[in-house]
N, C-alpha and C positions, 0 to 999 in steps of 0.2 A: 682855349682849343674850340675851333669852330664846331656847330653841331650839326649832325649829319642830317640832311632833308630825310634820306630814307629811314633812317632809325627813328626820326621823330613821328614820321607818320606809322612806321611799325607799331610804334608805343601806343598812337592814339588810336589806331585800328583795334589794338589789342583790347583796350578798354571799351570797346563797343559792346561785346558779348557776354554771355555767360562764362567763357574761358579767359575773362579780364583775370591778368595776375593778382589784382589786387581782391577780388572777389576768391579767386582760389585759394589766396593765403587766408582770407578770413574763414573759410569753410574747412581748411587744415587745421587752423587754431581753434575752431569751434569743436570740430571732432575730436580734437585732441584734449581739450577741456570735457567735453562729455563723457569721454574714457575714463578722466582722471576724477570727475564727479560719481560716476560707476562704482570705480574700484574703492574710493574712500568710502563711499556710502556702505559698501560691503563691510570694508575694515572696521569701520564705526560701530556696525552690528555686532561684528564678533568681539570686539575690544570690551562693549558694554556689556555682552554677556560674560566675557571673562571676568571683568569687574566685579559682576554680581555674584558670578560663583565663587571667587575669591574672598569678598566680604562674608557671604553665608558660610564657607569653609573655616574662616576667622573663628565667626561666633560658634560654630558646631566645635572647633577645636578646645575653644575655651570653656565652652558648657560642659562636653563631655569630659574634658581633661579634669575639671574639678571635681565632677561626678565620682569619676574612676579613682581619683584620690582618696575621696573619702571610703569608698570602698575599699581600696587596699589597706587604708588606715586601721580599717576595723576588723582586719583578717591578720590571725597570727598563725604561723606555719604551724607552732606546736600542737594548736588546737586539732589538726589533721594530722599530724605525723604518722599514725598508722596506716591511713587509708594512702595518704602519699607515696609511702614508703613500699607498701605491698604492691600497689599498682604502677609503682617507678615512676611515677609522675612528677616531673621537675617544674615544681611551683616554688617559687620565691617573692613572696607579697613583697618584702623589704627592698628586694632588689629592682623589682618591678617599680616601685614607687621612686626610689632613687634615680632609675632611669627617665621615668615620667618627669620628675621634677626637674631634670636637667636637660632632657631635649623638648620639652612642650613650649617653653619660651622661646627657643631657637626656632621651632618651627612656626609659631606664630609670627616671630620677627620675619621671618623669609617669606611667609605669605603677605605679611604690610608690605614689604619690599616690592613684591610682583605686584601688589595692587596699585603701589604708588607709580610703579614704572607704566604699567597699562593706564593708567590715568593720563601721565604725561605722554604716553603715545596717542592716547585718544584726543588730546588738546593739539598735537600735530596735525592729526590726520582732520579734525574738526577745521582747523584753519585752512589746509589745502584744499577741502570740500568748498569751503565758504569761496575763498579765492577762485576756485572753479566756476562756482556759481555766477559768482561776479562777472568773470569773463564772459561766460555765456551770454549774460544781461548786455553788458557793454558792446559785444561782438553784433549783436543784435540791433541796438542803435546805430552803430558804425556803418552794419550793412544796409540798413535803412537809407543812410545819409549817402553811401557809394552807390546805392541805384538810382538816388534821385540826382546825382552827379552825372552818372553816366545818362540818365534820361536827357539831362540839359545837354552832354557833349553831343549825343546822336542828334539833338535839334540842331545844334550849331553847326555839325557837320552836312546836315541834310539840307540847310539853308545854304551853304556855302555850294554845296555840289548843284543846287538847282538856280544859283546865280541870285539868289535873294537875302544876302547875308546882309545885316543892317545892325549888328551888334557891335558895341563899343569896344576897344581893344582893352580896355580896363574889365569888361565883363569876362572877356575871354581868358585874360591872365589869371584873375581871381578865380575863375574855375578851374583852370589847370594847375592853380597851386594847391587845390586840395587834392589833386592827384600826387602831389610830391613833384611837380616840376620845377628844375632850379628856373632862376630869373631869365638865363640865357634860353633855356627849353622855351619858357612862356614866351619870350617874344619874338622868337621862331615860330611857334606854332601858331601864334596870333596872326603873323604874317602870310602864313599859309590858307590859314582859315578866310583872311580878309582879303586875300588876292589867288585864290584857286587856281586860276588858269596856270600858274607858273608851276605846279607840282601835283594840286590834288586832284586834279581832274584825271591827268595820266595814271595816277598812282591807283585812283577807284576803279579806272577801266581795267587795269592789270589784275585787279584783285579779282574783278567780276570775270574777267577772262579766264582766269585760273580756276575758278570756284565752280565746277563743272560736277564734283562728286559727293556734293553734299558735305563738305568739310568744313570745319570751324575756321573762322578768320585767321585766329594763331596758327592752325594746320597750315593754311595755304600760305601763309606772311614767311613761315618757317622753313616751308617745306624745300626750296633750294637750299636754304643754309643748313638743314639736318643731316644731309649726307657727308658733307665734310667734317661737320663737329661729331658725327658718330664715329669715324675714322679716327678722329683724334681723340676721343673719350675712350674707343677701345685700348688705344695704347696706354693711356693713363690708368684706366680700369686695371690692365692687365699688370701694372706696376703696384696699384694700390689694394686692390681686392681680387681674391683668388674667385673666379666665375665658379669653380668648385666648391669652394666655401658658401657662396651665395645661393647656388641651388642646394646644397645639403641643409643650410638653414631655412630657405624656403619652405623644404619638403619637411623640415619639423613647424611648420606654421611659427616661423620666427622670422621678422623683417630685419635684415641687417641695418637699415637707416636708422635703427633705434641705438645702434651702437658708434662710439667716437671711433675715429681713425686710428687711435693707439690700441684700443680694445680689439678692432677689427685685426690689425696686425699682429696681436697678441694671439688670438683665434688662428691665423694663417700660419704663426710661426710653429705652433703645435698642434696643427689640423690631422686630425684622425676621424674622419667620417664616422666610423662604427663606432666610436666613444660618444660622438656628439648625439647620434640617433640612438644610441642606448641609453644615456642619460635623460635626453628629453622624454623618450617614451615612458622611463621610469616614473620621471616626476609627474608625466600626465596622468600615469596610471595610479599614481599616491593621492592626486588632487590637489598638485601644488601648482600654482600659476607658474607659469614660463617666463614671466617678467621678473623672476627671482635672478634670472640671468643677468639683467641690467646693472651694470656696475660692478658685477662678479663673474667676469666672463671668462675666469679662471675654471669656473665648475662645468664648462663646456667639454674640457678635456681632462676632467678629473675621474681617473681610473677607478678611485675609491669612493665615488659618490654614493654609489648604493649602500655600501657596506656601512658608511659613516651614519647616512639617515637612518638604516636598519638599526643600528646601535643605539642611535637616540632614542626611537621609538620603542626599542627593549627596555630603555631606560625609563620609562614614564613620559617621554616629551610628546607632544601634541604636534600634528600637522602644520596647525596656524604657529606654533613657537617655532618650529623650524623655518618656516617661510619668512617670521619676522626677523629671525637673528641667522640670515646667510653668512654672515661674517665667520662664523662658527666653522662652517664647512670649508671657507677657504685659509682659516686660521690652522687648523689643525690637520695632520695626517692622520690616518685610521689609527696607526700605532698610538700617536699622540692623543689623540682623544679617549683610547682605552687607559691610556696610563693618567690623563685628567680626571675620569671617572673613577677609577681606582684611588687616586688620592682622597678625592671626597668621601667615598666609602671609608676609606683608613682613619679619617678624621670625625668618623660616625655621622657624616651628613647624608642625606638621602638624596641622590642625584635627581629624582623625580622631583623635589622640592625647590631645589636650586635652580634660579633660571637660567637660561642658556646665556644671556648678558653678561653673567656672572661668571661665567667658567674661564 
């Protein structure tokens, strides 16, 4: 299929300035990697603190548990029968000792499991953080190369426009290969630069004539195309994404582009702006990062979200526990969550000590 001269010139001129698609994409990737680095750095600190606290808790449980055992073993209820009876004090050292012997090992085991899970999560977070750091460094190198290639392209174009082009076809095609031009595009673009009178002069004059308002090259190139594109896109957008949903998410400081089309369709199908605003406001008030919605779009329209989180908090869970285990909020209705907690208690397990991942 023949390459359009107009399209090739659009592509070449787009690469000339700061609004180059290549540079824009690199900047977007870098911003995303920096956000990931920031988020994972914060998560790493939280996890390290949790691990430290859990290890300390384990040591204290073992140390205090042994001391408590020794104390109870030295106490006989008969020695204090009169005072306990008269004062109506329900004190059963033998019963306490049995309960301690039964529950202490279980509790220590739960703490050890929580520690292991935090350590495993820490490894994942550190891997993600290191990948982000590597990406930032690689993008820095790639951007330097892209800017050098851009400078060379501008030099070639200026030489061509002033009629002083004396660069070989191989030099031009080698440079264009760096911009991911295919072989046919390389040949045609080289021809345009080596014989500028055929198309380049007229195209450059048109660009300069249009560029009267300080617009970028890309804006000028696509100005005529934008109107028809926007008309087509408005129809597509009406089918794929409700403007009302987008506005609601934006008002809640959420970028709809962070979600897949399936997730957006799911939100649209259950769209209730009042619930979305209530849930996002509640999470913000509680200090829970709104990226909890990513991969868990059902939470947007969960009418029981507040009640479920309040229930978990009342049963000893921390904000970070909930943030790291959003699947629990998706998996259970409020009643099912109540039943799950009641079942733990019925089995003599303390919900506070059972990690959410085990629910």
